[in-house]
FILOGU-994820 format. One line per field, with one value per residue (C-alpha): residue number from 1; x negated, y, z; residue in three letters. Coordinates in steps of 0.25 Angstrom, whole numbers. Layout:
REM residues N
i = c(NUM / ...)
X = c(X / ...)
Y = c(Y / ...)
Z = c(Z / ...)
aa = c(ALA / ...)
//
This chain:
REM residues 484
i = c(1 / 2 / 3 / 4 / 5 / 6 / 7 / 8 / 9 / 10 / 11 / 12 / 13 / 14 / 15 / 16 / 17 / 18 / 19 / 20 / 21 / 22 / 23 / 24 / 25 / 26 / 27 / 28 / 29 / 30 / 31 / 32 / 33 / 34 / 35 / 36 / 37 / 38 / 39 / 40 / 41 / 42 / 43 / 44 / 45 / 46 / 47 / 48 / 49 / 50 / 51 / 52 / 53 / 54 / 55 / 56 / 57 / 58 / 59 / 60 / 61 / 62 / 63 / 64 / 65 / 66 / 67 / 68 / 69 / 70 / 71 / 72 / 73 / 74 / 75 / 76 / 77 / 78 / 79 / 80 / 81 / 82 / 83 / 84 / 85 / 86 / 87 / 88 / 89 / 90 / 91 / 92 / 93 / 94 / 95 / 96 / 97 / 98 / 99 / 100 / 101 / 102 / 103 / 104 / 105 / 106 / 107 / 108 / 109 / 110 / 111 / 112 / 113 / 114 / 115 / 116 / 117 / 118 / 119 / 120 / 121 / 122 / 123 / 124 / 125 / 126 / 127 / 128 / 129 / 130 / 131 / 132 / 133 / 134 / 135 / 136 / 137 / 138 / 139 / 140 / 141 / 142 / 143 / 144 / 145 / 146 / 147 / 148 / 149 / 150 / 151 / 152 / 153 / 154 / 155 / 156 / 157 / 158 / 159 / 160 / 161 / 162 / 163 / 164 / 165 / 166 / 167 / 168 / 169 / 170 / 171 / 172 / 173 / 174 / 175 / 176 / 177 / 178 / 179 / 180 / 181 / 182 / 183 / 184 / 185 / 186 / 187 / 188 / 189 / 190 / 191 / 192 / 193 / 194 / 195 / 196 / 197 / 198 / 199 / 200 / 201 / 202 / 203 / 204 / 205 / 206 / 207 / 208 / 209 / 210 / 211 / 212 / 213 / 214 / 215 / 216 / 217 / 218 / 219 / 220 / 221 / 222 / 223 / 224 / 225 / 226 / 227 / 228 / 229 / 230 / 231 / 232 / 233 / 234 / 235 / 236 / 237 / 238 / 239 / 240 / 241 / 242 / 243 / 244 / 245 / 246 / 247 / 248 / 249 / 250 / 251 / 252 / 253 / 254 / 255 / 256 / 257 / 258 / 259 / 260 / 261 / 262 / 263 / 264 / 265 / 266 / 267 / 268 / 269 / 270 / 271 / 272 / 273 / 274 / 275 / 276 / 277 / 278 / 279 / 280 / 281 / 282 / 283 / 284 / 285 / 286 / 287 / 288 / 289 / 290 / 291 / 292 / 293 / 294 / 295 / 296 / 297 / 298 / 299 / 300 / 301 / 302 / 303 / 304 / 305 / 306 / 307 / 308 / 309 / 310 / 311 / 312 / 313 / 314 / 315 / 316 / 317 / 318 / 319 / 320 / 321 / 322 / 323 / 324 / 325 / 326 / 327 / 328 / 329 / 330 / 331 / 332 / 333 / 334 / 335 / 336 / 337 / 338 / 339 / 340 / 341 / 342 / 343 / 344 / 345 / 346 / 347 / 348 / 349 / 350 / 351 / 352 / 353 / 354 / 355 / 356 / 357 / 358 / 359 / 360 / 361 / 362 / 363 / 364 / 365 / 366 / 367 / 368 / 369 / 370 / 371 / 372 / 373 / 374 / 375 / 376 / 377 / 378 / 379 / 380 / 381 / 382 / 383 / 384 / 385 / 386 / 387 / 388 / 389 / 390 / 391 / 392 / 393 / 394 / 395 / 396 / 397 / 398 / 399 / 400 / 401 / 402 / 403 / 404 / 405 / 406 / 407 / 408 / 409 / 410 / 411 / 412 / 413 / 414 / 415 / 416 / 417 / 418 / 419 / 420 / 421 / 422 / 423 / 424 / 425 / 426 / 427 / 428 / 429 / 430 / 431 / 432 / 433 / 434 / 435 / 436 / 437 / 438 / 439 / 440 / 441 / 442 / 443 / 444 / 445 / 446 / 447 / 448 / 449 / 450 / 451 / 452 / 453 / 454 / 455 / 456 / 457 / 458 / 459 / 460 / 461 / 462 / 463 / 464 / 465 / 466 / 467 / 468 / 469 / 470 / 471 / 472 / 473 / 474 / 475 / 476 / 477 / 478 / 479 / 480 / 481 / 482 / 483 / 484)
X = c(152 / 144 / 145 / 137 / 134 / 125 / 114 / 100 / 86 / 76 / 63 / 57 / 67 / 75 / 86 / 88 / 101 / 102 / 113 / 116 / 122 / 128 / 131 / 139 / 140 / 142 / 131 / 123 / 124 / 112 / 110 / 98 / 94 / 86 / 81 / 68 / 73 / 64 / 64 / 74 / 83 / 82 / 86 / 99 / 104 / 105 / 111 / 121 / 126 / 127 / 134 / 144 / 148 / 148 / 158 / 167 / 165 / 160 / 146 / 147 / 146 / 137 / 124 / 123 / 113 / 111 / 103 / 97 / 96 / 87 / 78 / 65 / 68 / 63 / 74 / 71 / 78 / 91 / 100 / 104 / 112 / 126 / 126 / 122 / 133 / 143 / 139 / 140 / 154 / 158 / 153 / 161 / 173 / 174 / 174 / 178 / 167 / 172 / 172 / 157 / 156 / 153 / 146 / 132 / 129 / 117 / 115 / 109 / 118 / 117 / 120 / 133 / 137 / 134 / 128 / 114 / 109 / 97 / 87 / 89 / 104 / 103 / 94 / 103 / 116 / 109 / 106 / 120 / 126 / 116 / 121 / 135 / 140 / 151 / 149 / 139 / 141 / 132 / 130 / 138 / 125 / 120 / 133 / 130 / 116 / 123 / 132 / 120 / 119 / 133 / 139 / 150 / 146 / 154 / 149 / 150 / 146 / 149 / 149 / 164 / 166 / 160 / 168 / 181 / 178 / 175 / 188 / 196 / 199 / 191 / 187 / 175 / 176 / 170 / 156 / 152 / 139 / 129 / 130 / 118 / 112 / 106 / 91 / 84 / 77 / 62 / 49 / 49 / 37 / 41 / 34 / 20 / 12 / 2 / -4 / 1 / -7 / -3 / 12 / 10 / 4 / 16 / 25 / 18 / 18 / 33 / 36 / 28 / 28 / 13 / 5 / -2 / -14 / -16 / -30 / -35 / -39 / -29 / -18 / -18 / -3 / -6 / 5 / 14 / 14 / 15 / 28 / 34 / 34 / 47 / 54 / 51 / 54 / 68 / 79 / 79 / 88 / 98 / 89 / 77 / 86 / 91 / 77 / 72 / 84 / 82 / 67 / 70 / 82 / 74 / 64 / 75 / 72 / 85 / 91 / 105 / 111 / 104 / 107 / 102 / 88 / 89 / 76 / 61 / 56 / 44 / 35 / 23 / 17 / 6 / -8 / -9 / 2 / -2 / -3 / 11 / 17 / 12 / 15 / 25 / 25 / 24 / 31 / 44 / 39 / 45 / 42 / 31 / 29 / 26 / 39 / 47 / 41 / 46 / 51 / 46 / 33 / 23 / 14 / 1 / -4 / -18 / -20 / -35 / -30 / -22 / -28 / -35 / -27 / -14 / -18 / -23 / -10 / -3 / -10 / -1 / 12 / 6 / 3 / 15 / 26 / 29 / 23 / 22 / 21 / 18 / 19 / 20 / 35 / 37 / 35 / 41 / 40 / 43 / 44 / 34 / 34 / 30 / 22 / 10 / 6 / -7 / -13 / -27 / -39 / -51 / -60 / -60 / -61 / -51 / -60 / -64 / -57 / -55 / -64 / -62 / -67 / -80 / -79 / -87 / -86 / -98 / -100 / -98 / -86 / -80 / -83 / -76 / -64 / -63 / -64 / -51 / -44 / -48 / -50 / -39 / -29 / -33 / -31 / -17 / -14 / -10 / -12 / -23 / -27 / -34 / -25 / -32 / -29 / -19 / -23 / -18 / -10 / -3 / 1 / 8 / 15 / 30 / 37 / 33 / 42 / 52 / 53 / 66 / 60 / 48 / 58 / 66 / 53 / 50 / 63 / 62 / 48 / 53 / 64 / 54 / 45 / 57 / 60 / 46 / 32 / 26 / 15 / 1 / -4 / -17 / -25 / -19 / -23 / -37 / -38 / -34 / -44 / -55 / -51 / -53 / -67 / -71 / -64 / -64 / -50 / -45 / -35 / -25 / -29 / -28 / -13 / -10 / -16 / -7 / 5 / 3 / 1 / 14 / 21 / 14 / 19 / 33 / 33 / 29 / 40 / 30 / 33 / 18 / 7 / -3 / -18 / -14 / -5 / -16 / -26 / -17 / -15 / -30 / -32 / -24 / -34 / -42 / -51 / -65 / -61 / -52 / -60 / -63)
Y = c(-284 / -292 / -292 / -297 / -294 / -301 / -295 / -300 / -295 / -296 / -304 / -302 / -306 / -315 / -310 / -316 / -316 / -306 / -305 / -291 / -292 / -280 / -280 / -268 / -268 / -257 / -249 / -237 / -233 / -239 / -246 / -256 / -265 / -277 / -289 / -284 / -273 / -263 / -248 / -247 / -257 / -250 / -237 / -243 / -239 / -224 / -227 / -237 / -227 / -216 / -225 / -230 / -216 / -211 / -223 / -217 / -229 / -230 / -234 / -244 / -238 / -245 / -253 / -258 / -269 / -274 / -287 / -291 / -307 / -314 / -305 / -311 / -307 / -293 / -284 / -272 / -261 / -254 / -264 / -268 / -255 / -261 / -274 / -267 / -257 / -267 / -276 / -264 / -261 / -275 / -276 / -263 / -269 / -259 / -270 / -284 / -293 / -305 / -297 / -297 / -312 / -316 / -303 / -298 / -283 / -275 / -260 / -247 / -237 / -222 / -212 / -209 / -223 / -226 / -239 / -239 / -250 / -258 / -267 / -282 / -283 / -294 / -303 / -300 / -303 / -316 / -320 / -317 / -326 / -337 / -336 / -337 / -323 / -319 / -304 / -293 / -279 / -270 / -255 / -253 / -251 / -265 / -272 / -276 / -281 / -290 / -296 / -302 / -312 / -317 / -312 / -302 / -288 / -278 / -265 / -253 / -239 / -235 / -242 / -238 / -246 / -258 / -257 / -255 / -268 / -276 / -270 / -275 / -261 / -260 / -270 / -266 / -268 / -280 / -278 / -284 / -290 / -281 / -282 / -285 / -273 / -268 / -270 / -257 / -248 / -252 / -246 / -252 / -259 / -251 / -239 / -246 / -243 / -253 / -262 / -275 / -284 / -278 / -279 / -293 / -296 / -289 / -298 / -311 / -306 / -303 / -317 / -325 / -317 / -315 / -305 / -294 / -285 / -274 / -267 / -255 / -240 / -230 / -226 / -239 / -242 / -253 / -247 / -244 / -259 / -264 / -256 / -262 / -276 / -276 / -271 / -285 / -294 / -301 / -298 / -306 / -318 / -318 / -325 / -316 / -304 / -307 / -310 / -297 / -290 / -296 / -291 / -277 / -277 / -281 / -270 / -260 / -257 / -262 / -250 / -247 / -248 / -261 / -271 / -282 / -281 / -288 / -285 / -288 / -278 / -269 / -264 / -255 / -252 / -241 / -246 / -240 / -250 / -258 / -273 / -274 / -265 / -274 / -288 / -285 / -284 / -272 / -271 / -275 / -286 / -280 / -285 / -279 / -275 / -289 / -294 / -282 / -286 / -300 / -305 / -293 / -285 / -279 / -269 / -265 / -253 / -250 / -263 / -261 / -249 / -258 / -263 / -276 / -283 / -279 / -285 / -298 / -299 / -301 / -314 / -322 / -317 / -318 / -333 / -337 / -327 / -323 / -314 / -319 / -308 / -311 / -301 / -301 / -297 / -309 / -316 / -314 / -320 / -311 / -316 / -310 / -316 / -304 / -301 / -293 / -282 / -274 / -263 / -258 / -250 / -258 / -250 / -239 / -227 / -233 / -232 / -246 / -252 / -239 / -237 / -222 / -220 / -225 / -232 / -225 / -236 / -243 / -258 / -257 / -248 / -258 / -270 / -263 / -260 / -275 / -280 / -274 / -285 / -300 / -311 / -318 / -307 / -305 / -320 / -318 / -309 / -318 / -307 / -297 / -287 / -274 / -264 / -255 / -241 / -240 / -235 / -222 / -229 / -238 / -226 / -220 / -233 / -234 / -240 / -255 / -267 / -264 / -271 / -278 / -286 / -290 / -294 / -303 / -311 / -311 / -317 / -328 / -332 / -333 / -342 / -351 / -351 / -354 / -366 / -371 / -367 / -371 / -382 / -379 / -386 / -393 / -382 / -372 / -380 / -381 / -366 / -364 / -374 / -368 / -354 / -358 / -362 / -350 / -339 / -336 / -343 / -348 / -359 / -348 / -341 / -353 / -355 / -341 / -341 / -354 / -347 / -335 / -344 / -350 / -337 / -333 / -346 / -343 / -329 / -336 / -346 / -357 / -371 / -373 / -364 / -363 / -359 / -345 / -343 / -347 / -338 / -326 / -329 / -330 / -317 / -311 / -315 / -304 / -297 / -293 / -279 / -284 / -296 / -294)
Z = c(-52 / -63 / -78 / -89 / -103 / -113 / -122 / -127 / -125 / -137 / -136 / -149 / -159 / -150 / -141 / -127 / -120 / -108 / -98 / -94 / -79 / -73 / -58 / -52 / -36 / -26 / -21 / -24 / -39 / -46 / -60 / -62 / -74 / -70 / -79 / -85 / -93 / -100 / -99 / -111 / -104 / -91 / -97 / -100 / -87 / -91 / -105 / -99 / -89 / -99 / -109 / -99 / -95 / -110 / -113 / -101 / -93 / -78 / -74 / -63 / -49 / -39 / -41 / -55 / -59 / -73 / -75 / -88 / -87 / -89 / -80 / -86 / -100 / -103 / -109 / -118 / -125 / -124 / -130 / -116 / -114 / -120 / -112 / -99 / -101 / -104 / -92 / -83 / -88 / -86 / -72 / -69 / -75 / -86 / -97 / -95 / -91 / -99 / -112 / -112 / -113 / -127 / -131 / -132 / -131 / -136 / -138 / -133 / -126 / -129 / -117 / -124 / -124 / -139 / -143 / -150 / -158 / -153 / -160 / -160 / -161 / -171 / -162 / -150 / -159 / -163 / -149 / -144 / -155 / -151 / -137 / -140 / -140 / -149 / -150 / -148 / -143 / -150 / -156 / -169 / -177 / -173 / -176 / -190 / -186 / -175 / -186 / -192 / -180 / -183 / -170 / -169 / -166 / -157 / -162 / -152 / -154 / -139 / -126 / -125 / -138 / -131 / -119 / -127 / -134 / -122 / -116 / -128 / -132 / -145 / -156 / -164 / -179 / -185 / -190 / -204 / -206 / -214 / -229 / -238 / -242 / -256 / -258 / -253 / -262 / -261 / -267 / -281 / -288 / -301 / -294 / -294 / -307 / -311 / -300 / -307 / -299 / -286 / -291 / -294 / -280 / -274 / -282 / -278 / -263 / -264 / -270 / -260 / -248 / -249 / -241 / -249 / -248 / -257 / -257 / -265 / -265 / -260 / -270 / -278 / -273 / -263 / -253 / -264 / -269 / -255 / -252 / -264 / -260 / -252 / -265 / -272 / -260 / -260 / -250 / -237 / -236 / -224 / -214 / -217 / -216 / -203 / -198 / -203 / -197 / -183 / -182 / -187 / -177 / -165 / -169 / -169 / -184 / -190 / -199 / -194 / -208 / -211 / -201 / -210 / -216 / -230 / -236 / -233 / -222 / -226 / -214 / -216 / -202 / -201 / -200 / -185 / -181 / -168 / -168 / -160 / -171 / -182 / -176 / -165 / -150 / -141 / -127 / -133 / -142 / -155 / -169 / -176 / -191 / -195 / -190 / -195 / -209 / -207 / -221 / -227 / -229 / -219 / -226 / -220 / -227 / -226 / -220 / -215 / -207 / -197 / -184 / -186 / -174 / -181 / -194 / -187 / -179 / -192 / -195 / -187 / -193 / -207 / -204 / -195 / -199 / -185 / -174 / -160 / -149 / -135 / -124 / -109 / -111 / -120 / -133 / -146 / -160 / -172 / -187 / -196 / -209 / -218 / -231 / -227 / -237 / -234 / -242 / -239 / -245 / -249 / -241 / -230 / -240 / -250 / -262 / -264 / -276 / -282 / -295 / -294 / -280 / -274 / -260 / -249 / -239 / -233 / -232 / -217 / -218 / -228 / -220 / -208 / -216 / -221 / -207 / -203 / -211 / -207 / -217 / -210 / -213 / -227 / -229 / -226 / -238 / -250 / -260 / -259 / -271 / -273 / -279 / -289 / -293 / -304 / -317 / -323 / -334 / -324 / -315 / -328 / -332 / -331 / -319 / -317 / -314 / -303 / -289 / -293 / -305 / -296 / -285 / -294 / -297 / -282 / -279 / -290 / -285 / -270 / -275 / -282 / -270 / -261 / -269 / -267 / -270 / -283 / -283 / -288 / -300 / -298 / -306 / -296 / -284 / -290 / -292 / -278 / -272 / -280 / -275 / -261 / -264 / -271 / -264 / -249 / -248 / -234 / -232 / -230 / -242 / -251 / -245 / -248 / -262 / -265 / -260 / -269 / -281 / -278 / -277 / -291 / -297 / -292 / -298 / -311 / -309 / -311 / -307 / -301 / -296 / -308 / -307 / -312 / -300 / -291 / -298 / -297 / -282 / -280 / -287 / -275 / -264 / -258 / -268 / -264 / -261 / -250 / -244 / -230)
aa = c(MET / LEU / ALA / ARG / ALA / VAL / THR / HIS / ALA / LEU / VAL / GLY / LEU / ASP / ALA / ARG / ARG / VAL / GLU / VAL / GLU / ALA / HIS / VAL / GLN / SER / GLY / LEU / PRO / SER / PHE / ARG / ILE / VAL / GLY / LEU / ALA / ASP / ARG / ALA / CYS / GLN / GLU / ALA / ARG / GLU / ARG / VAL / ARG / SER / GLY / ILE / ALA / ALA / ALA / GLU / LEU / GLU / PHE / PRO / GLU / GLY / ARG / VAL / THR / VAL / ASN / LEU / ALA / PRO / ALA / GLU / LEU / ARG / LYS / GLU / GLY / SER / GLY / PHE / ASP / LEU / PRO / ILE / ALA / LEU / ALA / LEU / LEU / ALA / ALA / SER / ARG / GLN / VAL / PRO / ARG / ASP / ARG / LEU / GLN / GLY / HIS / ALA / ALA / VAL / GLY / GLU / LEU / ALA / LEU / ASP / GLY / ARG / LEU / ARG / ARG / VAL / GLY / GLY / VAL / LEU / ALA / VAL / ALA / GLU / ALA / ALA / ARG / ARG / HIS / GLY / LEU / GLU / ARG / ILE / LEU / CYS / PRO / ARG / ASP / SER / ALA / GLN / GLU / ALA / THR / LEU / ALA / GLY / ILE / GLU / PRO / VAL / PRO / VAL / ARG / HIS / LEU / ALA / ASP / ALA / VAL / ALA / TYR / LEU / ARG / GLY / GLU / HIS / GLN / PRO / GLU / PRO / VAL / PRO / PRO / PRO / ALA / ARG / GLY / GLU / THR / PRO / ALA / LEU / ALA / ASP / LEU / ALA / ASP / VAL / ARG / GLY / GLN / GLU / ARG / ALA / ARG / ARG / ALA / LEU / GLU / ILE / ALA / ALA / ALA / GLY / GLY / HIS / ASN / LEU / LEU / LEU / GLY / GLY / PRO / PRO / GLY / THR / GLY / LYS / THR / MET / LEU / ALA / ARG / ARG / LEU / PRO / GLY / ILE / LEU / PRO / PRO / LEU / ASP / GLU / GLU / ALA / ALA / LEU / GLU / VAL / THR / ARG / ILE / HIS / SER / VAL / ALA / GLY / LEU / LEU / PRO / THR / ASP / GLN / PRO / LEU / LEU / GLU / HIS / PRO / PRO / PHE / ARG / ALA / PRO / HIS / HIS / SER / ALA / SER / THR / ALA / ALA / ILE / VAL / GLY / GLY / GLY / PRO / GLY / ILE / ARG / PRO / GLY / GLU / ALA / SER / LEU / ALA / HIS / ARG / GLY / VAL / LEU / LEU / LEU / ASP / GLU / LEU / ALA / GLU / PHE / ALA / ARG / PRO / SER / LEU / GLU / ALA / LEU / ARG / GLN / PRO / LEU / GLU / ASP / GLY / TYR / VAL / SER / VAL / ALA / ARG / ALA / ALA / GLY / ARG / ALA / VAL / PHE / PRO / ALA / ARG / PHE / GLN / LEU / VAL / GLY / THR / MET / ASN / LEU / CYS / PRO / CYS / GLY / ALA / ARG / GLY / ASP / PRO / LEU / VAL / GLU / CYS / THR / CYS / SER / ALA / GLN / ARG / LEU / ALA / ARG / TYR / ARG / ASP / LYS / LEU / SER / ARG / ALA / LEU / LEU / ASP / ARG / PHE / ASP / LEU / VAL / LEU / ALA / VAL / PRO / ARG / ALA / ARG / ALA / GLU / GLU / LEU / ALA / ALA / PRO / ARG / ALA / GLU / PRO / SER / ALA / ALA / VAL / ARG / ALA / ARG / VAL / VAL / ALA / ALA / ARG / GLU / ARG / LEU / ARG / ALA / GLY / ALA / PRO / GLU / ARG / VAL / PRO / GLU / ALA / ASP / ALA / LEU / LEU / SER / ASN / ALA / VAL / GLU / ARG / LEU / PRO / LEU / SER / GLY / ARG / GLY / ARG / ALA / ARG / VAL / ALA / ARG / VAL / ALA / GLY / THR / ILE / ALA / ALA / LEU / ALA / ALA / ALA / ASP / SER / VAL / LEU / PRO / GLU / HIS / VAL / ALA / GLU / ALA / LEU / ALA / TYR / ARG / ALA / PRO / GLN / GLU / LEU / ALA / ALA)
//
């Protein structure tokens, strides 16, 4: 007896249709899974066998073969458990075979028959809808995520519930789409005392989506400032929210109580992270931190401590907005349009730039430290500034302007930029051209200064980019202390 169920295999962020064919015939008892299944998928044999017994159903007797087609597509993960179980039960006439038509299925089986959520349900549901399927059988915890794809989910808590539904004995309750949530509590700029120039750079970065590098001695508040950038960013629009949710779902990082990510993500990997962890890849071709920060902020604290290959690998996504990962197992493209924020000391000992402490670094040691960051990478930072130590009277000052007020200006500036970037007046053009001659400013650097000047003009609600806007943008180019 042969029966089929439909599921999907993840390749990067894409979901490819997979037919689960279950064949039961007489012979010595055996259970094989073929079709280029990885170890987690092969282990479905034990989970499916126990899950069927826990649901008080009969595991088919005889020779059982499950084929995952197409055979040349690698299948990974435990999400094949539910479709394998349903195909086996249909092949052994315990559920009607025709009821599986029009349905996709995804989910991991526990040994007691419960359904556990798996990553990538949104991508699977979107692919099922594209292929003309009307419903998707999935764990109850993943049902709201599936509704984002515009397909009707069939939420099940146990394999027995899925069987009862396919037999027409049980109709699950409809699942409403996730409601828009409130803005989460984020670190507030009001906690930052002094550092007016750094606060201004943060506001410009938020308004224009610019990359920002903060340098200075330890204890000046570089990391504190960087972690407050998400609090002044506006919420994601519907399209961006779906895009971000899809990436985090595939990575298995989507919170159970938050099926739709509505706010810009914030990622801060440790400096020991590998290149694959930063840009994606690995045996399973999974998204890295650069893609998990898509539409949000990627903070590299202690930038110079990261391995240089990892930093250089960021140059492509910073320029193109995506990461292309090629492995023997396949190729995947992940979106990676993020704001890069870096923090670093000005020298290995950390004293450089601090008027109260003398730097003990030799010229050779300082040169080695600076060589960790290439000119090409530094050139991709739109705003670069040295953060000085705050004075005593600044630290004793009352709370500063809160993030909510700054965010309102950022939202207004983004609306102006969306309507069209303001034109530069001739005097501003002349100043920019003169800067190219006098400063070590590349063609990329000139374009980035022009973009920052446009953002500054938008924050000022100016109709044109004036010389003072260009002058402020030029002031945020790499200071001598950070020059490589």
